VEXMILUM-739736 format. One record per residue (C-alpha): x, y, z. Coordinates in nm, 3 decimals, padded with zeros to 5 digits. Layout:
<pts>
- X,Y,Z
...
</pts>
This chain:
<pts>
- 07.972,10.486,12.900
- 07.892,10.347,12.552
- 07.609,10.506,12.430
- 07.453,10.224,12.207
- 07.133,10.226,11.991
- 06.928,10.020,12.233
- 06.964,10.294,12.503
- 06.857,10.538,12.277
- 06.564,10.409,12.119
- 06.461,10.223,12.529
- 06.107,10.344,12.496
- 06.029,10.155,12.155
- 06.218,09.849,12.261
- 05.920,09.655,12.385
- 05.728,09.730,12.098
- 05.974,09.665,11.799
- 06.228,09.409,12.013
- 06.520,09.614,11.915
- 06.798,09.545,12.123
- 06.673,09.193,12.253
- 06.496,08.857,12.164
- 06.207,08.741,12.374
- 06.279,08.535,12.674
- 06.625,08.752,12.750
- 06.671,09.016,12.989
- 06.575,09.307,12.835
- 06.351,09.123,12.589
- 05.982,09.051,12.632
- 05.826,09.116,12.924
- 06.001,09.375,13.065
- 05.904,09.693,13.233
- 06.060,10.019,13.279
- 05.998,09.994,13.711
- 05.708,09.988,13.964
- 05.728,09.859,14.335
- 05.766,09.467,14.333
- 05.810,09.493,13.949
- 06.143,09.324,14.030
- 06.002,09.010,14.119
- 05.902,08.905,13.754
- 05.996,09.142,13.521
- 06.327,09.303,13.389
- 06.304,09.650,13.511
- 06.486,09.893,13.295
- 06.600,09.681,13.020
- 06.925,09.807,12.822
- 07.225,09.619,12.624
- 07.433,09.915,12.687
- 07.777,09.854,12.847
- 08.019,10.051,13.005
- 08.018,10.258,13.368
- 08.090,10.170,13.690
- 07.863,09.934,13.903
- 07.875,10.062,14.271
- 07.803,09.831,14.564
- 07.870,09.825,14.932
- 07.853,09.548,15.228
- 07.879,09.635,15.562
- 08.078,09.336,15.640
- 08.310,09.111,15.428
- 08.270,08.804,15.259
- 08.336,08.483,15.365
- 08.553,08.376,15.163
- 08.600,08.475,14.761
- 08.770,08.113,14.722
- 08.464,07.941,14.572
- 08.508,07.634,14.717
- 08.514,07.834,15.095
- 08.191,08.076,15.053
- 07.860,07.913,15.209
- 07.682,08.285,15.149
- 07.408,08.289,14.903
- 07.494,08.644,14.851
- 07.858,08.552,14.744
- 07.738,08.281,14.533
- 07.565,08.557,14.346
- 07.870,08.794,14.321
- 08.070,08.437,14.199
- 07.908,08.414,13.921
- 08.073,08.731,13.777
- 08.424,08.591,13.807
- 08.377,08.212,13.816
- 08.183,07.990,13.586
- 08.060,07.597,13.677
- 07.945,07.290,13.409
- 07.597,07.407,13.493
- 07.416,07.745,13.617
- 07.095,07.865,13.719
- 06.985,08.101,13.369
- 06.916,08.480,13.414
- 06.594,08.523,13.398
- 06.321,08.664,13.613
- 06.033,08.433,13.750
- 06.040,08.046,13.720
- 06.250,08.026,13.432
- 06.535,08.160,13.696
- 06.508,07.789,13.858
- 06.608,07.582,13.583
- 06.967,07.550,13.496
- 07.141,07.557,13.202
- 07.481,07.473,13.015
- 07.762,07.668,13.123
- 08.147,07.558,13.097
- 07.929,07.240,12.964
- 07.868,07.272,12.567
- 07.522,07.091,12.697
- 07.363,06.865,12.893
- 07.473,06.611,13.040
- 07.462,06.253,12.864
- 07.285,06.035,13.141
- 07.378,05.635,13.153
- 07.070,05.450,13.160
- 07.158,05.326,13.539
- 07.138,05.688,13.622
- 07.470,05.675,13.809
- 07.731,05.815,13.489
- 07.700,06.227,13.412
- 07.964,06.281,13.115
- 07.997,06.655,13.002
- 08.180,06.785,12.747
- 08.301,07.115,12.748
- 08.247,07.415,12.503
- 08.526,07.580,12.281
- 08.684,07.880,12.323
- 08.655,07.893,12.708
- 08.951,08.057,12.869
- 09.128,08.166,13.228
- 09.195,08.478,13.314
- 09.570,08.421,13.199
- 09.425,08.320,12.850
- 09.500,07.903,12.895
- 09.232,07.709,12.843
- 09.020,07.505,13.059
- 09.046,07.197,13.051
- 08.782,06.866,13.219
- 09.164,06.801,13.471
- 09.109,07.185,13.602
- 08.720,07.115,13.669
- 08.828,06.757,13.857
- 09.091,06.964,14.020
- 08.798,07.219,14.137
- 08.632,06.944,14.308
- 08.901,06.763,14.435
- 09.031,07.059,14.631
- 08.687,07.080,14.878
- 08.796,06.719,14.988
- 09.102,06.913,15.135
- 08.887,06.969,15.415
- 09.105,07.058,15.672
- 09.243,07.341,15.479
- 08.950,07.433,15.266
- 08.654,07.431,15.505
- 08.331,07.650,15.520
- 08.171,07.579,15.157
- 07.919,07.263,15.108
- 08.004,06.954,15.085
- 07.767,06.776,14.904
- 07.970,06.681,14.665
- 08.221,06.466,14.886
- 07.920,06.297,14.962
- 07.846,06.189,14.683
- 08.163,06.083,14.530
- 08.423,05.994,14.806
- 08.212,05.631,14.808
- 08.434,05.533,15.072
- 08.759,05.633,14.922
- 08.818,05.841,15.206
- 09.016,06.076,14.976
- 09.190,06.364,15.136
- 09.244,06.594,14.835
- 09.504,06.687,14.583
- 09.777,06.803,14.788
- 09.773,06.447,15.013
- 09.696,06.147,14.675
- 09.770,06.300,14.348
- 09.590,06.011,14.219
- 09.276,06.189,14.230
- 08.926,06.052,14.326
- 08.831,05.756,14.165
- 08.466,05.854,14.094
- 08.568,06.109,13.829
- 08.729,06.079,13.500
- 08.870,06.277,13.235
- 08.937,06.073,12.911
- 09.061,06.409,12.754
- 09.097,06.771,12.779
- 08.728,06.807,12.739
- 08.571,06.506,12.848
- 08.438,06.489,13.251
- 08.254,06.199,13.356
- 08.101,06.145,13.729
- 08.030,05.790,13.844
- 07.771,05.766,14.173
- 07.732,05.499,14.408
- 07.334,05.511,14.326
- 07.084,05.752,14.115
- 07.072,06.074,14.243
- 06.795,06.319,14.074
- 06.991,06.629,14.254
- 07.303,06.546,14.110
- 07.326,06.849,13.875
- 07.265,07.117,14.146
- 07.566,07.039,14.295
- 07.738,07.085,13.951
- 07.602,07.462,13.957
- 07.765,07.550,14.240
- 08.115,07.697,14.323
- 08.256,07.443,14.473
- 08.232,07.285,14.095
- 08.443,07.571,13.972
- 08.733,07.489,13.757
- 09.086,07.554,13.945
- 09.411,07.566,13.749
- 09.640,07.348,13.919
- 09.949,07.525,13.881
- 09.821,07.880,14.010
- 09.618,07.682,14.312
- 09.737,07.847,14.604
- 09.568,07.661,14.890
- 09.440,07.828,15.152
- 09.553,08.114,15.029
- 09.386,08.119,14.688
- 09.088,08.299,14.844
- 09.321,08.635,14.848
- 09.333,08.639,14.425
- 09.145,08.316,14.276
- 09.175,08.292,13.915
- 08.875,08.423,13.673
- 08.696,08.183,13.475
- 08.344,08.454,13.385
- 08.363,08.788,13.284
- 08.553,08.971,13.543
- 08.883,08.938,13.690
- 08.972,09.082,14.032
- 09.183,09.424,14.006
- 09.211,09.431,14.367
- 09.116,09.269,14.669
- 09.134,09.423,15.034
- 09.021,09.218,15.326
- 08.759,09.444,15.558
- 08.760,09.728,15.242
- 08.716,09.676,14.892
- 08.711,09.416,14.636
- 08.752,09.550,14.258
- 08.626,09.374,13.950
- 08.693,09.449,13.601
- 08.638,09.269,13.250
- 08.829,08.962,13.169
- 08.943,08.989,12.824
- 08.991,08.617,12.778
- 08.630,08.561,12.859
- 08.447,08.523,12.542
- 08.076,08.683,12.508
- 08.003,08.390,12.207
- 08.045,08.129,12.515
- 07.810,08.191,12.765
- 07.492,08.212,12.717
- 07.409,08.375,13.086
- 07.564,08.677,13.184
- 07.544,09.017,13.023
- 07.861,09.135,13.155
- 07.759,09.550,13.093
- 07.975,09.728,13.341
- 08.314,09.801,13.242
- 08.431,09.749,13.609
- 08.258,09.646,13.936
- 08.361,09.866,14.270
- 08.238,09.700,14.626
- 08.333,09.902,14.919
- 08.325,09.700,15.249
- 08.250,09.770,15.634
- 08.030,10.023,15.529
- 07.780,10.137,15.803
- 07.404,10.002,15.682
- 07.256,10.343,15.761
- 07.504,10.454,15.553
- 07.410,10.222,15.304
- 07.079,10.358,15.269
- 07.182,10.706,15.251
- 07.387,10.665,14.956
- 07.120,10.430,14.788
- 06.848,10.716,14.826
- 07.093,10.954,14.684
- 07.200,10.761,14.437
- 07.587,10.747,14.480
- 07.548,10.368,14.532
- 07.373,10.144,14.335
- 07.289,09.836,14.516
- 07.365,09.666,14.866
- 07.561,09.371,14.774
- 07.411,09.134,15.056
- 07.079,09.210,14.975
- 06.987,09.207,15.300
- 06.742,09.466,15.311
- 06.740,09.866,15.427
- 06.712,09.926,15.779
- 06.412,09.981,15.978
- 06.470,10.376,15.973
- 06.490,10.329,15.589
- 06.190,10.194,15.511
- 05.910,10.388,15.621
- 06.089,10.676,15.407
- 06.039,10.448,15.082
- 05.692,10.228,15.189
- 05.517,10.627,15.247
- 05.691,10.809,14.946
- 05.524,10.669,14.620
- 05.814,10.770,14.417
- 06.093,10.563,14.622
- 05.822,10.291,14.643
- 05.862,10.260,14.264
- 06.199,10.194,14.326
- 06.171,09.922,14.554
- 06.129,09.569,14.549
- 06.041,09.318,14.845
- 06.152,08.929,14.758
- 06.061,08.688,14.942
- 06.404,08.530,15.006
- 06.361,08.200,15.061
- 06.517,08.233,15.384
- 06.420,08.102,15.720
- 06.559,08.333,16.011
- 06.556,08.033,16.288
- 06.760,07.953,16.631
- 06.893,07.639,16.659
- 06.937,07.503,17.030
- 07.265,07.326,17.084
- 07.159,06.998,17.218
- 07.516,06.931,17.336
- 07.534,07.293,17.553
- 07.313,07.200,17.894
- 07.021,07.269,17.985
- 06.961,07.231,17.579
- 07.017,06.871,17.586
- 06.698,06.807,17.803
- 06.397,06.825,17.523
- 06.216,06.998,17.763
- 06.400,07.289,17.863
- 06.373,07.304,17.431
- 06.011,07.321,17.438
- 06.019,07.596,17.694
- 06.192,07.822,17.413
- 05.941,07.714,17.173
- 05.678,07.834,17.341
- 05.807,08.142,17.548
- 05.910,08.307,17.226
- 05.701,08.575,17.087
- 05.729,08.550,16.738
- 05.512,08.887,16.667
- 05.788,09.063,16.859
- 06.069,08.907,16.649
- 05.868,08.988,16.332
- 05.847,09.356,16.396
- 06.208,09.372,16.480
- 06.276,09.237,16.182
- 06.088,09.491,15.982
- 05.764,09.393,16.051
- 05.521,09.157,15.788
- 05.646,09.385,15.483
- 06.013,09.375,15.490
- 06.066,09.120,15.790
- 05.885,08.857,15.659
- 05.552,08.607,15.726
- 05.589,08.424,16.044
- 05.739,08.088,16.069
- 05.578,07.754,16.206
- 05.803,07.462,16.052
- 06.159,07.528,15.938
- 06.105,07.414,15.539
- 06.028,07.717,15.343
- 05.756,07.822,15.128
- 05.847,07.769,14.741
- 06.037,07.379,14.809
- 05.861,07.119,14.747
- 05.754,06.943,15.096
- 05.703,07.326,15.262
- 05.383,07.214,15.484
- 05.178,07.530,15.589
- 04.982,07.362,15.839
- 05.271,07.232,15.995
- 05.297,07.444,16.376
- 05.296,07.216,16.641
- 05.391,07.505,16.894
- 05.132,07.703,16.766
- 05.294,07.985,16.720
- 05.206,08.098,16.396
- 04.940,08.324,16.544
- 05.246,08.517,16.685
- 05.179,08.461,17.033
- 05.433,08.349,17.282
- 05.250,08.125,17.574
- 05.398,08.130,17.913
- 05.226,07.909,18.052
- 05.287,07.608,17.861
- 05.679,07.756,17.867
- 05.652,07.711,18.282
- 05.539,07.387,18.235
- 05.780,07.249,18.035
- 06.031,07.467,18.298
- 05.914,07.232,18.529
- 05.936,06.909,18.310
- 06.285,06.967,18.241
- 06.407,07.035,18.621
- 06.469,07.409,18.606
- 06.108,07.517,18.700
- 06.279,07.866,18.762
- 06.448,07.942,18.439
- 06.791,07.881,18.393
- 07.073,08.145,18.239
- 07.210,08.105,17.857
- 07.372,08.279,17.565
- 07.287,08.356,17.237
- 07.522,08.369,16.972
- 07.435,08.609,16.686
- 07.595,08.834,16.433
- 07.639,09.217,16.507
- 07.429,09.335,16.222
- 07.166,09.556,16.331
- 06.921,09.265,16.240
- 07.055,09.015,16.367
- 07.056,09.247,16.703
- 06.708,09.295,16.735
- 06.637,08.975,16.708
- 06.822,08.834,16.950
- 06.675,09.145,17.152
- 06.360,09.018,17.116
- 06.386,08.625,17.178
- 06.597,08.774,17.517
- 06.317,08.998,17.614
- 06.091,08.680,17.581
- 06.279,08.440,17.760
- 06.332,08.667,18.061
- 05.937,08.678,18.099
- 05.939,08.284,18.205
- 06.253,08.361,18.380
- 06.517,08.203,18.147
- 06.815,08.483,18.134
- 06.969,08.527,17.806
- 07.277,08.664,17.723
- 07.346,08.809,17.377
- 07.748,08.751,17.232
- 07.754,08.874,16.891
- 07.994,08.853,16.642
- 08.163,08.930,16.269
- 07.938,08.784,16.032
- 08.261,08.711,15.791
- 08.345,08.499,16.112
- 08.042,08.350,16.243
- 07.959,08.094,16.063
- 08.294,07.932,15.982
- 08.468,07.985,16.316
- 08.238,08.154,16.598
- 07.949,07.880,16.568
- 08.078,07.668,16.295
- 08.336,07.502,16.504
- 08.085,07.280,16.777
- 08.402,07.341,17.064
- 08.368,07.664,17.055
- 07.977,07.641,17.087
- 08.102,07.424,17.391
- 08.300,07.622,17.554
- 08.126,07.939,17.474
- 07.800,07.782,17.624
- 07.637,07.876,17.337
- 07.296,07.733,17.393
- 07.084,07.925,17.128
- 07.249,07.968,16.763
- 07.077,08.289,16.560
- 07.113,08.177,16.189
- 06.937,08.197,15.835
- 06.956,07.910,15.583
- 06.816,07.875,15.251
- 06.797,07.598,15.017
- 07.136,07.545,14.812
- 06.905,07.415,14.560
- 06.557,07.435,14.516
- 06.490,07.107,14.639
- 06.460,06.966,15.008
- 06.803,06.819,14.984
- 06.912,07.137,14.911
- 06.765,07.248,15.203
- 06.769,07.030,15.513
- 07.084,06.750,15.539
- 07.328,07.016,15.599
- 07.145,07.182,15.852
- 07.002,06.820,16.032
- 07.140,06.548,15.948
- 07.368,06.361,16.236
- 07.634,06.251,15.967
- 07.728,06.561,15.871
- 07.884,06.719,16.191
- 08.198,06.890,16.099
- 08.493,06.976,16.339
- 08.550,07.313,16.173
- 08.224,07.487,15.884
- 07.995,07.268,16.070
- 07.640,07.374,16.014
- 07.438,07.091,16.222
- 07.449,07.403,16.508
- 07.194,07.189,16.672
- 07.393,06.874,16.664
- 07.131,06.673,16.610
- 07.185,06.306,16.541
- 06.858,06.114,16.511
- 06.887,05.787,16.350
- 06.513,05.872,16.254
- 06.574,06.159,16.117
- 06.872,06.044,15.884
- 06.647,05.740,15.742
- 06.415,06.005,15.642
- 06.684,06.201,15.430
- 06.762,05.884,15.283
- 06.434,05.785,15.185
- 06.361,06.115,15.006
- 06.761,06.151,14.869
- 06.678,05.807,14.712
- 06.332,05.870,14.529
- 06.313,05.990,14.192
- 05.905,06.057,14.210
- 05.846,06.442,14.319
- 05.534,06.390,14.494
- 05.690,06.137,14.708
- 06.023,06.310,14.794
- 05.800,06.597,14.926
- 05.640,06.394,15.071
- 05.905,06.283,15.247
- 06.080,06.602,15.308
- 05.769,06.733,15.463
- 05.792,06.394,15.731
- 06.174,06.550,15.786
- 06.020,06.912,15.868
- 05.780,06.769,16.101
- 06.030,06.500,16.234
- 06.344,06.812,16.309
- 06.032,07.014,16.482
- 05.916,06.706,16.709
- 06.320,06.737,16.873
- 06.250,07.064,16.954
- 06.601,07.173,16.836
- 06.525,07.401,16.564
- 06.310,07.766,16.660
- 06.193,07.894,16.292
- 06.107,08.234,16.347
- 06.031,08.428,16.021
- 06.007,08.341,15.641
- 06.244,08.604,15.539
- 06.140,08.915,15.334
- 06.353,09.219,15.226
- 06.333,09.611,15.106
- 06.552,09.657,14.879
- 06.586,10.018,14.705
- 06.717,10.036,14.335
- 06.930,10.267,14.192
- 06.732,10.460,13.907
- 06.991,10.461,13.667
- 07.053,10.039,13.753
- 06.933,09.794,13.411
- 06.823,09.493,13.423
- 06.706,09.428,13.749
- 06.526,09.150,13.821
- 06.484,08.912,14.089
- 06.629,08.570,14.038
- 06.444,08.331,14.236
- 06.750,08.028,14.231
- 06.910,08.361,14.531
- 06.611,08.540,14.593
- 06.781,08.831,14.531
- 06.868,09.051,14.212
- 07.078,08.852,13.951
- 07.430,09.050,13.939
- 07.553,08.906,13.652
- 07.283,09.080,13.467
- 07.321,09.443,13.646
- 07.436,09.736,13.399
- 07.421,10.063,13.480
- 07.271,10.402,13.234
</pts>
């Protein structure tokens, strides 16, 4: 651990600014802690480098390959080892929602017709082996996303925007490349869209747009040890056991205005029991839960009722909505009245309690679009569920209307995490009260989204009627939240996220209109209409707008919630 002047005079930092500039972590607006201080401030600011950041997770990541991951916590960790043309700023509050240049030297030049985005890369950016990162590496990283048969699982927005009828199969099947991307030299990359799309820069801040060197691309095995472009590289990856990141000596701090890169080493232990994670957090042997999914129910009162422990905790609204999708392709949920019966039957207060109550469990949801996303309508509540009380009489009316007056049997798909299990049990009990017998089938979270419920054929064969999941916006707009969940044109044979298999022409049309508008107010109104139309199908059962209670080890430095991810920014964390 290097003892720097910044650390030694930490108590004077706020007064004299000796360690950091204004608006940087450790600068003005920083604090030493307190309950929820990390929501808007930098807690324990420091520029001290060195030491080992110790993380743990109950389950493995879906993939370390940035093309294949679709988990917010992994997005957060990705920025330690990969860079993109643009990235969310590493700042607390609403500043963290802004995109800033990363591999790009500046914001893109946009043509007058709004169709062409041209970027110039920074000087001095390199992969871990010292080779320069070129425009062609960025292009290859994006083009490999199109090889969905080999590399499914990640978000496919860029396919929607860049394929433009080419039916590009990926770089291994077609070496000519995407016609919508040009790389006239090693420093320049340009994207040509078919129509204006104001959210396009957000797509280039996702891991699927990270550069990948063609010569070291091992295809489906790339996630075994991806090549680093960020400040850390992988020393070891043992699936299901651990991952270790160490400094990438080829990374030049002068080229990166976002990442702090304070620890020398980052160790992630995988497969730790959630209650054991809590114990290690409280005894100080662990710095943070990598997934930041919140402490367990038994630990919550220990923290909230102890002033000293509570001062070391943050309770962010994560941006996630917890929900259950009802598969419209699995009987009897192909009948809207059967779906409506579930909407009325579920006791959302019981679900909220199972997830930790109003504090750690979140607010009861009436619609799908979460607070903080333009278009969220707090009055949307078509099944009068925000009061939290089930309505069994209305549920039975709907059961009669769907021809199942005595109820029916179904299966609830869930992950085997404790909170998901308790959520499923609360829903199961609610449904049983109106005659719906639901069996719970739990799966490993690392396989759940891609293989278990992400495969419609598996959903059909297993008879999954209700699929528990959580979703947050991939970027902070309605387009960043909704299409992947409800656009019928995006139902995939593998890596599918439209679990309800909704294919509604009116919803698809609203999505197209909202996506095309460049007026934020008009766009927000259209996304509200999408939310209302989705709720009218009764195929999506919103449960809670998620909150979690996370405990920070007192030795953590530069702790703050990045609103883009709804969790502590991994790129800023250090250890004292």
